[in-house]
C-alpha positions, 0 to 999 in steps of 0.5 A: 516465449510466444508472441504477446496477445493483441492489445485491446483497442478503443471501445473494447471490454477493458475500456468499458470495465474501466468506465464502469469502475470510474462511474461506481457501477462496478467495484474493481474486483468484479471488473478484474474477475470479468477481465480475467475470464475474457483473457483466459478464453482469448489467450489460449492455453499455450500462451506464456506466463508473462503474457497473462499475468505480467501486465506493465504498470499503469504509467499514470499511477506514480508517487507524484500523483498519489495523494499523501495524507496522515493515514498513508504517509508512512506506507508511502515512505516505505514504498519509496524505500523499496523503489530506491534502496536495496533490502540488504540496507533495510532488512525488513522484508516483506512489506505488507500493505493493507487497507480497505478497497479504494484506498490506493493499494494498487496505485502504490504498488504500481508507483513502486514499479514505475519508480524502479524502471532500472530493475526487473519488477513483476507486478501480479494480481493474486487472481491472475496468479491463481489462473496461471497456477491452474494452467501450469498444473494442466501443462505440468509447468509449475517449475517454469512459473516458479522460475519466472517469479523468482527472476524478479528483483522486486516482486509485487503481489496485489490482493493476496487475500484472494488466495484464501483456501487455495493451499497449492497456491499458498505453498508456491507463494511461500516458497517464492517469498522464502527464496526472495527474502533470503536472496535479499530481494524485495517482496511487497504484498497488498491485502484488504486485511492485516495478516491476522485476519486472513482466513484459510491461509497456511500458518507458515505463509502467515508467519512469513507475511508477518515477518516483515513490516506491516503497515495500513492505509487509511482515508485522510481527514475531512480537510484532506478529503476536500483537497482530494476532491479538488484534485479530482475536479482538475480546475473545474468548479463545484459549490463548496457546500457540495464539496463539504457534503462529499468530504463529510459523507464518503470517508472510507473509499477514495474510489467511491469519492472519485466516482461521485465527483465524476458523476456529479460533473457529468450531470452538471456539464451535460444536462447543465443540472445545478449542483445542489445538496438535494441533487447530490443526496439523490445521486450520492446516497449515504453509505449503507443508507445511514440517515444523515441525522446519525452522522457525527458532525465533522466539527467533532473530529480531530481535524476540526479541533479549535482548542489550540496546540496539542500537548505532545503525548508520552509516545511522541516524547519517547519517540523524539527521545529515541531519535535523539539518542540514535543521532548521538551515536551516528558516525561521521561516515553514516549514510545521510540519505538513508537516515534522512529517509528514516527520519521522514518515516518516523515523522510520518508514523501516526500510530504506536505500531507505526512509530515502533516499526519506524524505530525498528527500521532506524535501529536496524539501519544504525546496526548495519552502519556500525557493522560495516564501519567495524564500530564499537562492539558494545554499542552494536550489542546495545542496539541489538538488545534495544531492537529486540525490546522494540519488537516485543513492544517494550519501548521504555526498556529499549530507551533505557537500554540504549541510554546506558 
């Protein structure tokens, strides 16, 4: 391998781009494209694969400082599973995480890489991979690129939607994903959209992406957004009405919310401008110019409901029943830590899809335990049948099956 390129120093273009993203001047994808162009010109065509696309994860992006809320807790638990457990223990691979820009997909992938320091982890962006694929084509070194990707114990691929329309890149990705999952090595994919909304992607790659666990990231509710703002403030002060305004009007992008807080703090701490709602409205306009009068009052949202305790839904009851049934067939020598993690995942699942996925993982883990312990064949068959029913979305039948 050739020597690593010189790292950019203070005041360099990467530093400038980072500030632009933080201030909301540039979105992250545009900044990535600019930086990618700079790197492709400065590295030279004979630089090694790893020098170009294997940037070490940002050490500041960890699970400890990832803001967990109802809309992302299930994805966070799954990401921790990847960092701490072998896919042979939880055979649901690859993990596909999707969500809008600014909801923490790259942070989550970086957190996996930082938590799995004892493993060989490759974190790559699809845009970088495309550039390196073109270089490999010119140098006739695609085999070298593929071999390098396959050397990973955990492969993290960010922004896979960027490969839309690139059949050559998709073919190589399919080959790598196929090999990695068969070799029981983790693959984690991130995207802005679920696999069903990827356009210009080969059907066999789509099938592979849909063959594991698919989980979404969503913004927190009003109260959680307020907590997030206070985290961004880092013990600095901001009027409560300003905090409320930001939390009520920036509801779908954590990065935009963080940039708004940074802009207001700069305005307040520099020219000593008092932070009033009028000032905030001038600096932080509503998304897409929507008039404030058209915004639904926050009090109408579920997180401000004052009607008292909510009656559990049928889905909640069924999920609880299913978990109780699984507990009833557990053996004394079961893996306690794995089951504890699975129960946390189940508790964090908000939607019907996420609850079903959590239950599938729990049943799959129980099947593995019974097989390893050479447990009752009939019990294993019942669990396998229940797992098939869950995959088909037939939860009631799955419960009846395991209750026999």
